[in-house]
C-alpha positions as CSV (number, residue, x, y, z in Angstrom):
1,M,4.6,22.7,-31.6
2,K,2.0,19.6,-31.0
3,K,4.8,17.3,-31.9
4,T,7.3,18.5,-29.7
5,L,4.7,18.2,-26.9
6,F,3.3,15.0,-27.5
7,T,7.3,13.7,-27.9
8,L,8.1,15.1,-24.1
9,L,4.9,13.5,-22.7
10,L,5.4,10.4,-24.0
11,L,9.5,10.7,-22.8
12,S,7.8,11.7,-19.5
13,L,5.6,8.3,-19.2
14,S,8.6,6.5,-20.3
15,L,10.9,7.8,-17.1
16,L,12.5,4.8,-15.8
17,A,15.6,4.4,-13.6
18,K,18.4,2.3,-15.1
19,D,17.7,-0.6,-13.1
20,I,14.0,-1.1,-12.1
21,D,13.6,-1.8,-8.5
22,P,10.0,-2.7,-7.2
23,S,11.6,-2.7,-3.4
24,N,12.9,0.9,-3.4
25,P,9.6,3.2,-2.5
26,T,11.3,6.4,-3.6
27,Q,12.0,5.5,-7.4
28,M,9.6,6.9,-10.0
29,N,8.6,4.3,-12.6
30,T,5.2,4.0,-15.2
31,S,3.6,0.5,-14.8
32,L,0.7,-1.4,-15.3
33,N,0.1,-4.2,-12.4
34,P,-2.6,-6.7,-12.9
35,T,-3.4,-8.3,-9.1
36,V,-5.4,-10.6,-7.8
37,D,-5.7,-10.2,-3.9
38,Y,-6.7,-12.9,-1.3
39,Q,-7.5,-11.0,2.4
40,S,-8.6,-13.1,5.6
41,Y,-10.9,-11.1,8.1
42,N,-12.1,-12.1,11.8
43,K,-15.3,-9.8,13.0
44,D,-16.2,-10.0,16.9
45,N,-19.5,-12.1,17.0
46,E,-19.7,-13.0,13.4
47,K,-18.2,-15.5,10.7
48,S,-14.5,-15.2,9.8
49,Y,-14.7,-14.7,6.2
50,S,-12.2,-13.8,3.2
51,N,-12.3,-11.6,0.1
52,T,-10.8,-12.4,-3.6
53,I,-10.0,-8.9,-5.4
54,A,-8.8,-8.8,-8.8
55,K,-7.2,-5.7,-9.3
56,I,-5.6,-3.3,-11.8
57,E,-3.1,-0.4,-10.2
58,G,-1.7,1.8,-12.8
59,Q,1.1,4.5,-11.8
60,I,2.5,7.2,-14.1
61,S,5.7,8.9,-13.1
62,G,7.4,12.5,-14.1
63,P,10.0,14.3,-12.9
64,G,9.7,14.0,-9.2
65,V,6.4,13.0,-9.4
66,L,4.3,10.0,-9.4
67,L,0.7,9.1,-9.3
68,L,-1.0,5.9,-8.7
69,A,-4.9,4.7,-8.9
70,E,-6.0,1.0,-8.4
71,V,-9.9,-0.2,-8.6
72,G,-10.9,-3.6,-8.0
73,Y,-14.3,-6.1,-8.4
74,G,-14.2,-9.4,-6.5
75,R,-16.2,-11.8,-4.1
76,S,-16.5,-11.7,-0.4
77,T,-17.4,-15.2,1.5
78,F,-19.5,-13.2,3.8
79,D,-22.4,-13.3,1.7
80,D,-21.2,-14.9,-0.9
81,D,-21.5,-12.1,-3.0
82,Y,-19.8,-10.2,-6.0
83,G,-19.1,-6.2,-6.6
84,V,-16.7,-3.4,-6.6
85,A,-13.9,-3.3,-4.3
86,D,-12.4,-0.1,-2.7
87,S,-10.3,2.2,-4.3
88,R,-6.9,3.9,-4.0
89,L,-5.3,7.2,-5.3
90,R,-1.8,7.9,-4.5
91,F,0.2,11.1,-5.3
92,F,4.0,10.9,-4.1
93,H,6.9,13.7,-4.8
94,L,10.5,13.3,-4.4
95,P,11.8,16.8,-4.3
96,Y,15.3,15.3,-3.3
97,S,17.7,12.6,-4.5
98,N,21.7,11.9,-4.0
99,S,23.1,8.8,-5.6
100,S,26.5,9.6,-3.8
101,E,27.9,6.9,-1.6
102,D,29.1,8.7,1.1
103,A,25.4,10.6,1.3
104,F,23.4,10.0,4.6
105,I,20.1,10.4,2.9
106,N,20.0,9.5,-0.5
107,A,16.2,10.6,-1.2
108,F,13.5,12.3,0.3
109,G,9.6,12.5,-0.7
110,W,6.2,13.0,0.5
111,S,3.5,11.4,0.0
112,V,-1.0,11.2,0.5
113,D,-2.3,8.1,-0.1
114,T,-6.1,7.6,-0.3
115,F,-8.5,4.7,0.3
116,I,-11.8,5.5,-1.5
117,P,-15.0,3.4,0.1
118,T,-16.4,2.1,-3.2
119,G,-16.9,-1.3,-2.0
120,D,-20.5,-2.3,-0.5
121,Y,-19.7,-2.4,3.2
122,S,-22.7,-4.4,4.2
123,E,-21.5,-7.4,1.7
124,R,-17.9,-6.9,3.1
125,L,-16.5,-6.1,-0.3
126,G,-15.5,-2.2,1.3
127,S,-14.3,-0.7,4.7
128,G,-17.1,1.6,4.7
129,A,-14.6,4.4,5.2
130,L,-12.8,7.1,3.7
131,V,-8.8,6.6,4.9
132,I,-6.4,9.6,4.3
133,N,-2.5,8.6,5.1
134,P,-0.2,11.7,4.3
135,G,3.2,10.7,4.9
136,I,7.2,11.3,4.4
137,V,9.9,8.7,3.4
138,S,13.3,8.7,3.2
139,A,16.1,6.5,1.4
140,H,19.6,5.4,3.2
141,N,21.7,3.1,0.9
142,F,24.1,0.5,2.3
143,A,26.8,-2.1,0.9
144,W,24.1,-4.7,2.0
145,G,20.9,-2.8,0.6
146,A,19.1,-0.4,1.8
147,L,16.2,1.2,4.5
148,Y,13.1,3.1,3.7
149,P,11.3,4.4,6.8
150,N,8.4,5.5,6.5
151,L,6.3,8.1,8.6
152,M,2.5,8.3,8.1
153,Y,-0.9,10.1,9.5
154,E,-3.4,8.0,9.1
155,Y,-7.0,9.6,9.6
156,T,-10.2,7.4,8.8
157,K,-13.5,8.4,8.7
158,A,-16.5,6.5,8.2
159,I,-18.6,7.1,5.7
160,D,-21.2,4.2,5.6
161,S,-24.2,4.7,7.2
162,D,-24.1,1.1,8.8
163,L,-20.8,1.4,10.1
164,K,-21.3,4.5,11.6
165,D,-24.0,2.9,13.4
166,S,-21.9,0.2,14.4
167,L,-19.6,2.6,15.9
168,N,-22.0,4.8,17.7
169,A,-23.6,1.4,19.3
170,Q,-19.9,1.4,20.8
171,G,-19.7,4.6,21.7
172,L,-17.2,5.6,19.5
173,D,-16.6,8.5,17.4
174,N,-17.0,8.4,13.3
175,S,-13.3,9.0,12.6
176,S,-10.1,7.6,14.1
177,Q,-6.3,9.0,14.2
178,A,-3.3,7.0,14.3
179,I,0.6,7.2,13.4
180,K,1.9,4.3,11.6
181,F,5.8,3.9,11.1
182,D,7.1,1.6,8.5
183,L,10.6,0.3,8.3
184,N,11.1,-0.9,4.9
185,I,14.2,-3.0,4.6
186,S,15.7,-4.2,1.0
187,P,18.5,-6.6,1.3
188,K,20.4,-6.8,-2.7
189,M,19.4,-9.9,-4.0
190,P,20.9,-11.8,-7.3
191,S,20.0,-10.4,-10.5
192,G,16.5,-9.9,-11.1
193,W,15.4,-10.3,-8.3
194,W,13.9,-8.3,-5.3
195,L,12.8,-8.4,-1.7
196,M,11.3,-6.2,0.7
197,M,10.6,-7.1,4.5
198,T,8.7,-4.3,6.3
199,P,7.9,-4.3,10.1
200,S,5.3,-1.9,10.8
201,F,4.2,0.3,13.8
202,T,0.6,1.4,14.7
203,S,0.0,3.8,17.2
204,G,-3.7,4.7,18.0
205,I,-4.3,8.6,19.0
206,Q,-8.2,8.6,18.3
207,N,-10.6,5.4,18.2
208,S,-7.8,3.5,17.2
209,D,-5.7,0.6,18.7
210,D,-1.9,-0.4,18.9
211,A,-1.1,-3.0,16.0
212,V,1.7,-4.4,14.5
213,S,2.4,-6.1,11.1
214,F,4.9,-7.7,9.2
215,R,5.0,-7.9,5.2
216,V,7.1,-9.4,2.8
217,F,7.3,-8.1,-1.1
218,T,9.4,-10.2,-3.6
219,G,9.7,-10.9,-7.4
220,Y,11.5,-11.9,-10.4
221,F,12.0,-10.4,-13.5
222,F,11.5,-12.5,-16.3
223,I,11.6,-10.2,-19.2
224,K,13.9,-6.8,-18.8
225,N,10.6,-4.4,-18.2
226,Q,8.4,-7.1,-16.5
227,A,8.0,-9.1,-13.4
228,I,5.6,-11.7,-11.4
229,A,5.5,-10.4,-7.8
230,V,4.3,-11.8,-4.2
231,E,3.1,-10.0,-1.7
232,A,2.1,-11.1,2.0
233,Q,1.6,-9.5,5.4
234,Y,0.4,-10.8,8.4
235,N,-1.7,-8.3,11.5
236,F,-1.9,-8.0,15.0
237,E,-2.9,-6.3,18.2
238,V,-1.5,-5.0,20.8
239,Q,-3.2,-5.7,24.3
240,E,-1.6,-5.1,27.5
241,D,1.9,-4.8,25.9
242,K,1.5,-8.3,24.1
243,L,1.2,-9.5,20.7
244,N,-2.3,-11.1,20.0
245,A,-4.2,-12.6,16.5
246,I,-6.4,-10.0,15.0
247,Q,-10.2,-10.2,17.0
248,N,-11.6,-7.8,14.9
249,G,-10.3,-6.4,11.4
250,Q,-8.3,-8.1,8.4
251,E,-5.9,-10.9,9.7
252,G,-3.9,-10.5,6.3
253,Y,-3.5,-10.7,2.9
254,V,-1.7,-12.4,0.1
255,K,-1.2,-10.8,-3.4
256,L,-0.3,-12.4,-6.9
257,Q,1.0,-9.6,-9.5
258,Y,1.6,-9.0,-13.0
259,Q,3.9,-5.9,-13.3
260,Y,4.3,-4.4,-16.4
261,Y,6.8,-1.3,-17.0
262,F,6.7,1.0,-19.7
């Protein structure tokens, strides 16, 4: 009996789609992904700084369910210090999937994405805030590729005392709320390659500004189950219906990632 259960567990952990596609956010895969993440920040009345974080990301999938965890350690030029970075946990459930060519919706799922402030805020290695993003995503396949619209509610709660003091000094509450919409666009690519382009729109509800960002995620499988990926994002803030460079927050990031699928 124990041997049977162990065999079933191994099978569930190795459940891969016939063709691994990292540009499909509704696909269920098990992988281990070491990452180097370079982040650029601007701060009002403070010096700009950057973080270089080495991360390890792992995701485990079973029938209709995926769990992702990410931890990191790196250096911030804010005070030229090293330490633990913020962590991430994500749960994703895919209750519906339809591979028919004439289907209007090819997949539908929901997720809860959580960013945990394990990094040191005073050294700018962490955000100092807990962020919870519940959301829904769907898949729509076309002859040229696919669209994956993703709608999320974003709740942010300040945890670090220094961050709370800074917000209170500005007359702001310790929490904020926003609605975020990502439109993931994944065109068909030559064999072994993938590409996803994501314009993103954030509408502030409480203590949160409107924002726009653009992300590109691409990579290449040099072996059937191993790939090198690059991801980059640039952020804008919206003021008087105009896009402006970020004055207070993350300007953008670039990630280099090795992906190993089981």
